[in-house]
N, C-alpha and C positions, 0 to 999 in steps of 0.2 A: 398092517399096523404101522410099520415103519414109514410107509408112504403117507400116513396121516400125521405122525409126530413131527416129521421133518418140516412140513410147512408151518406147523404151530410154533416150533422153536424159532423158525426164521422170522416170525411176526412178533412173538411174545418177548424174546430176549432183547431185541433192539428197543422195544417199548419200555421194558424195565430199565434199560440203561439210560434212556432219555428221562424217565421219571426220576431215577436216582440222581442224575446230574442236576435236574431242576431243584430237587429237594436239598441237595448239597449247597447249591447257590443261594437258596432262600435261607437256609439255616446258618450259613457261615462263610460261604464262598465269596461273599462280597466284601469281607473284612480281612485285613492283613494282621496276623498275630505274630508276636515275637516275644522272647523272654528277656531281651535287653533293650527294649524301646525306651526313648527319652524324648522329652519335649524341649525344643529349641527355645531359648529365652535370652534376652539381653542381660548382661551382667555388668554392673557398674562397680568397679573396685574403688573403695574409699580409703584414702590414706591421709595422714597429717602432712601439711605443707611446712610445718615447723617441728623442731625437736622440743618435746616437753613431757612432763609427767602427767599421767591420767589422773584427773581429780574425781570424775564421776562418769559412769557409763549409764546413759539415760534409758536405753532400750534393752530388751532381751532378744536372744536369738529367736528367729522366725517371727519377729514382730512386723506387722504391716506398717509402713511409714509413708508419709507424704513428702513430696519434694520440698526441701527447705527445713524439714523437721530436725530438731537437734538430736544427734546420735551420741556424741561423746563431748565432754568438757575437760579441757586441760587446765592445769594449774596456771593461772594468769598472773600471779604475783611477780615472777621475774620479768614478765613483759610490761607490767605496770611500772616497774622500776626503770626498765630500759626506756620507756616512753617519757617518764619524768626527767631522766637524764638528757634525753634528746631535746626536750623543750628547754631545759636549762642551758644547754649548749647554744641554742638559738639566741636566747637572751644575752648570754655572754658575748657571742659574736656580734650581735647588733650593737651592744655597748662599745665593743672594741672598735667597730667601724665608725660609729658616731664620734668616738674620741679621736680617731685618726683623721676624720674630716675636720674636726675642730683644730687639731694640731697642724694640719695642712694650711688652714686659713691663717693661723698664727704665724706659721713659717713664711707665708706669703707677705704678711705685714712686715716681718723682720727683714725679708729680702728687699722690700721697697725702701725701708729705712737704711739698710746697708748701701743700696744703690744711691740713695740721696747723700749718705755720708761720704761716699767715694767722690761724688761730684764736688762736695765742699772741700775735701782734702786735695783734690787735683787743682782746684782753683787756688787754694793756699800755696801749693807747691809752685804753681806758675808765678804767683805774686812774689814769693820769697826768692825764687830763682832770679828775678829781675832786681830785687833789692840786694841780693847777695852780689850780683855783678857790679852794683854801685857801692859795695862795701857798707851798706846800711844794715844788712842782716848778716850775722856771723855764719860761718860754715857749719858749725854745730847745730845751729837753728835750722839751717837748710836740710841737714841730714835727718833731723827729727821729723821734719815735714815729709821728706821722702819716705821715711819709715812708716809714718802714719798712712800715707797713700798705699804702701805695700800691704799693710795690715787690712786696710779697707777693701782692697781688691781680693785679698785672701778670704775675708769675711763674706764677700759677695759670692765667691766661688763655692764656699762651704754651704751657704744658704741655698744656692741654686741646686746643688747636689742633693740637699735634704728635701727640698720641694719636689724635685724629680723623683726621688725614691718614694716619697709619700704618694705622689700621683700614680706611680706604678702599682703600689699596694691598693689603691682605690680603683684599679682597673681602668685608669685613664679618664674617668668621667666623674668629676666631683659633684655634678648636678643630679646624678642618678639617685633614686630612692635607696634607702639602706637595704631594703629587702631584695633589691636587684643586684646587690654586690655578690660576686661569685661564691665567696665563703658563706654568706648568709643563705644563699640558695641551696648550697650543699647541706647545711644544717637543717633547713626546712624539709629537704628531701628525706633526711634521716628521721625526722619526726613522722612523716607520712609512712615510711617503711615500718617504724615502730608501731604506729596505729594499725597498719595492716596485719602485722604479726599478732597484735593483741586480739584483733577480730578473728584470726585463724585459730585461737585457742578454743573456739566453739566450732566443732565439726558437725556439719549438717548433711542431710541426704541430698545428693545431686539430682536424684530422680525419685519418683514414687516406686515402691516395690516392697519386697520382703527382705528383711535383714537376715543374713545367714553368715556362718563362720565368724561370729563375733566372739573373739577369744581374749578380749581385753579385761584387765582387772585394775581397780584403782591402785595407784602407786607405780604402775609400769611406765617405762619410757617408750615414747613413740617418735 
């Protein structure tokens, strides 16, 4: 009997093991199971690029959104005011530069008049000096002429300084357009920044996906 059982066991047991292994593979051995599995996904963190008060939260948590869809709207009134002020600053600076150009042109005319005046006074001084040498013109008259020449020269020096100072304020180019003046360009840049900040009061989804961890409430600062 033992001689019969032993060959049977040697055949049946391996067969059962093979069948069991096949059944295990078919029923679950092909799949990996775990209690803490997770799915890898891209996460886009959204934050405000400006500081402001939340006016309205457009979506709810776990809402499916498309790229560019509005998520949150901030109170834009402070940014509207900032933009209006920036535009007013541009207008004021343009007017100031235009006035400076007009003043420079007027100073140029005054300088030419002063230079013409000094030529006349110097000619008078030369004439009176000759007449004074011949005792035709009194010494007091000669001194008055000399004083007039000195005043004319001082006037020319003052006007040249004024013209040079105005030219420096105009950036050295009086023929440039007003909007090309450095101060005007600076104010225009401030307007563009204010416009950008105003657009940023509307926060949109950078990518398509599902919104999660949305813990904002109207009135909160971000």
